[in-house]
C-alpha positions in Angstrom: -189.7 -0.6 -99.6 -189.2 -1.7 -95.7 -187.4 1.0 -93.9 -183.6 0.5 -92.9 -184.5 -0.1 -89.1 -181.3 0.1 -87.8 -180.7 4.2 -88.9 -184.1 5.1 -87.3 -183.2 3.2 -84.6 -180.2 5.7 -84.1 -181.7 8.8 -84.7 -185.2 8.4 -83.5 -184.7 5.5 -80.4 -183.9 8.8 -77.7 -187.1 10.5 -79.0 -189.3 7.8 -78.3 -187.7 6.7 -75.5 -188.2 10.2 -73.7 -191.8 10.0 -75.4 -192.4 6.8 -73.3 -191.1 7.9 -70.1 -193.4 10.9 -70.0 -196.7 9.1 -70.3 -195.6 5.7 -68.1 -193.3 7.2 -65.6 -191.3 4.2 -65.6 -187.9 4.1 -67.3 -187.9 0.0 -67.6 -191.5 0.1 -68.7 -190.5 3.4 -71.4 -187.2 0.9 -72.6 -189.6 -2.2 -73.3 -192.5 0.1 -74.7 -189.6 1.7 -77.0 -188.2 -1.7 -78.3 -192.4 -2.7 -79.4 -192.6 0.4 -81.4 -189.6 -0.5 -83.6 -190.6 -4.1 -83.8 -193.8 -3.1 -84.9 -192.0 -0.5 -87.4 -190.3 -3.8 -88.9 -193.6 -4.6 -90.8 -194.5 -1.9 -92.4 -194.3 -1.6 -95.9 -195.2 2.0 -97.4 -193.1 5.0 -97.2 -193.0 6.4 -94.1 -192.7 10.3 -95.0 -192.8 11.5 -91.3 -190.7 9.2 -89.4 -190.4 11.7 -86.4 -194.7 12.5 -86.4 -195.4 8.3 -87.4 -193.0 7.1 -84.5 -194.5 9.7 -81.6 -198.0 8.6 -83.1 -197.1 5.0 -82.2 -195.2 5.2 -79.1 -198.1 7.3 -77.7 -201.0 4.2 -78.1 -198.5 1.5 -77.5 -197.9 3.9 -73.6 -201.9 4.6 -73.2 -202.9 0.5 -74.0 -200.5 0.2 -71.7 -201.9 2.1 -69.8 -204.9 0.4 -70.3 -203.8 -2.6 -69.4 -202.0 -1.2 -65.7 -205.2 0.1 -64.9 -207.5 -3.5 -66.0 -205.2 -6.2 -64.1 -202.6 -4.1 -61.8 -199.1 -6.2 -62.0 -198.8 -8.9 -59.5 -195.1 -9.0 -57.5 -193.1 -11.7 -58.0 -192.9 -14.2 -55.0 -190.4 -13.9 -52.3 -188.8 -16.7 -53.2 -188.5 -15.7 -56.8 -186.9 -12.9 -55.9 -184.7 -14.7 -53.5 -183.5 -17.0 -56.5 -183.1 -14.3 -58.8 -181.2 -12.7 -56.3 -178.6 -15.5 -55.2 -178.2 -16.2 -59.9 -177.2 -12.8 -60.4 -175.0 -12.8 -56.9 -173.0 -15.7 -57.5 -172.7 -14.7 -61.4 -171.2 -11.3 -59.9 -169.0 -13.5 -57.3 -168.0 -15.7 -60.7 -166.9 -12.5 -62.7 -165.4 -11.0 -59.7 -163.1 -14.0 -59.0 -161.9 -13.8 -63.3 -161.0 -10.2 -62.2 -158.7 -11.4 -59.6 -161.1 -9.8 -57.0 -161.4 -11.4 -53.4 -165.1 -12.3 -52.4 -164.4 -10.5 -49.4 -164.7 -6.6 -51.3 -167.8 -7.5 -53.1 -170.6 -5.7 -51.7 -173.7 -6.2 -52.4 -176.3 -3.4 -51.3 -179.5 -4.0 -52.3 -181.0 -1.3 -52.8 -184.6 -0.4 -51.8 -185.7 1.1 -55.4 -185.3 -2.5 -56.9 -186.9 -4.8 -54.6 -190.5 -4.3 -55.7 -190.7 -8.3 -57.3 -192.3 -6.3 -60.4 -191.3 -4.7 -63.4 -191.9 -1.3 -61.8 -189.3 -0.2 -59.5 -189.9 2.6 -56.8 -187.9 6.0 -57.1 -184.5 6.7 -55.3 -184.8 7.5 -52.2 -183.0 8.7 -48.9 -183.0 5.1 -47.9 -181.1 3.8 -51.7 -178.8 7.2 -51.0 -178.5 6.1 -47.2 -177.3 2.7 -47.7 -174.6 3.4 -50.7 -173.1 6.6 -47.9 -172.8 3.6 -45.2 -170.6 1.7 -47.9 -168.3 4.7 -49.2 -167.7 5.8 -45.9 -166.7 2.0 -44.5 -164.6 1.6 -47.6 -163.4 5.6 -47.8 -162.4 4.6 -51.2 -159.9 6.7 -53.4 -161.4 6.1 -56.8 -165.0 5.3 -57.7 -165.7 3.8 -60.8 -169.6 3.8 -62.6 -171.5 3.1 -65.0 -172.1 6.7 -67.0 -173.7 5.7 -69.9 -176.7 7.6 -69.5 -177.6 7.6 -73.1 -178.4 4.0 -73.0 -182.1 3.9 -71.8 -181.7 1.0 -69.5 -183.3 3.0 -66.1 -181.2 0.8 -63.5 -177.9 2.7 -64.8 -179.3 5.5 -64.4 -180.9 5.6 -61.0 -178.1 4.0 -59.1 -175.8 6.6 -60.7 -178.3 8.4 -59.1 -177.7 7.2 -56.0 -174.1 7.6 -55.6 -174.1 11.1 -57.4 -176.9 11.8 -54.4 -174.4 10.2 -51.7 -171.2 11.7 -52.9 -172.8 15.5 -52.3 -173.7 14.4 -48.5 -169.8 12.7 -47.8 -167.9 15.3 -49.7 -166.9 17.3 -47.3 -165.8 14.1 -45.2 -161.4 13.8 -45.4 -161.2 10.8 -47.4 -163.9 11.8 -49.9 -161.6 14.7 -50.8 -158.9 13.3 -53.0 -161.2 10.6 -53.4 -161.8 10.4 -58.4 -165.4 9.6 -59.4 -164.8 8.6 -63.2 -167.2 7.5 -65.5 -166.8 4.2 -68.2 -169.2 3.2 -70.6 -170.5 0.2 -71.5 -171.3 -1.7 -74.9 -173.3 0.5 -77.1 -171.2 4.0 -76.9 -168.2 5.2 -76.3 -166.6 8.2 -75.0 -165.8 10.8 -77.6 -161.8 11.2 -77.5 -162.4 15.0 -77.2 -164.0 14.4 -74.1 -162.3 11.1 -73.1 -159.6 12.3 -70.0 -157.8 8.9 -68.7 -157.5 6.1 -71.6 -156.3 2.7 -70.1 -155.0 0.7 -72.4 -155.9 -2.8 -72.4 -153.2 -5.6 -73.1 -154.9 -8.9 -75.5 -154.7 -10.7 -72.8 -156.6 -8.2 -70.1 -159.4 -8.0 -73.1 -159.8 -11.8 -73.3 -160.0 -11.6 -69.0 -163.1 -9.1 -69.3 -164.6 -11.7 -71.9 -164.6 -14.3 -69.5 -165.8 -12.3 -66.9 -168.7 -10.9 -68.6 -169.0 -14.9 -69.7 -170.4 -15.1 -66.1 -173.4 -12.9 -66.4 -174.9 -15.8 -68.3 -178.4 -14.5 -67.1 -177.0 -11.4 -68.9 -175.4 -12.1 -71.9 -175.6 -12.9 -75.6 -177.9 -11.0 -77.3 -179.8 -7.5 -76.9 -183.4 -7.7 -76.9 -183.2 -4.9 -79.3 -180.3 -5.1 -81.8 -181.6 -3.2 -84.9 -179.5 -4.6 -87.6 -176.8 -5.2 -84.9 -176.0 -9.2 -84.8 -173.1 -8.4 -82.1 -173.2 -10.0 -78.4 -172.3 -7.8 -75.7 -169.4 -8.5 -75.5 -168.7 -8.5 -79.0 -169.9 -4.6 -78.9 -167.3 -4.2 -75.6 -164.6 -5.7 -77.3 -165.2 -3.5 -80.6 -165.9 -0.5 -78.3 -162.1 -0.9 -76.6 -160.1 -1.8 -79.9 -162.1 1.0 -82.1 -160.8 3.8 -79.1 -157.3 2.6 -79.8 -158.1 2.4 -83.5 -158.9 6.3 -83.0 -155.6 6.7 -80.6 -153.6 5.3 -83.0 -155.1 7.4 -85.8 -153.9 11.0 -83.8 -150.7 9.7 -83.3 -150.2 8.4 -80.3 -148.9 4.9 -78.9 -150.6 2.0 -80.4 -152.4 -0.6 -78.0 -154.8 -3.8 -78.3 -157.3 -1.6 -77.0 -158.2 1.5 -74.9 -160.6 1.9 -72.0 -161.4 5.7 -71.9 -163.0 7.4 -68.7 -164.5 10.6 -67.7 -164.2 12.3 -64.4 -167.1 13.6 -62.5 -166.2 16.5 -60.1 -168.7 16.5 -56.4 
């Protein structure tokens, strides 16, 4: 009897990812390998008596194969021209999404953090230069509020590293006068919402605002459509995001609170 891939993924993906991350010491490679493990699991037809042990061993073998391949054939970095083209595409998409949301182009800032500019799948660890770039931007703008992706359960490594750069920069500037009145709010992406008891700020979203959010997501054409391993969930990212926002609104309505089309939940980060 085929295994229930979706149930296995929800239950064991964090464990598999941690094992891959420990062996490969690279978050994006760990994510790729985790996906390979669950794709391989789809081909298993026999009953699995100990899923945890089976997936642990499978993940270990996949990681060791990657390490051996890495040693035999080091990864070649993308050419500077290819990196430039990729950057231009992503910047153009971000500007288009910003316009859709009503953000003037002059208020968009692209940081080009050094940890990401390797031209390979493997990224460098976050360093002082990354933190300094974020610090300089904060000190230039002196924001009253900061909104950052706080979905740390999502194993996409770039989110974690960028958030870590923000946190470290905040530690540097926290004694500045402006920083004492600055609040940091963490939101979540398409994968998982904060529990209602965790949410510290709930922002209602009107039907028109939800459509605007969808149109902004559509501007990111290179990042849109289905995730690499959706399990049995065939929804696209924008559908997951809308369903998450609507689900939060339904949870608030069920508690007897005001009824809205959708709600975005935020948790405050104290620094």
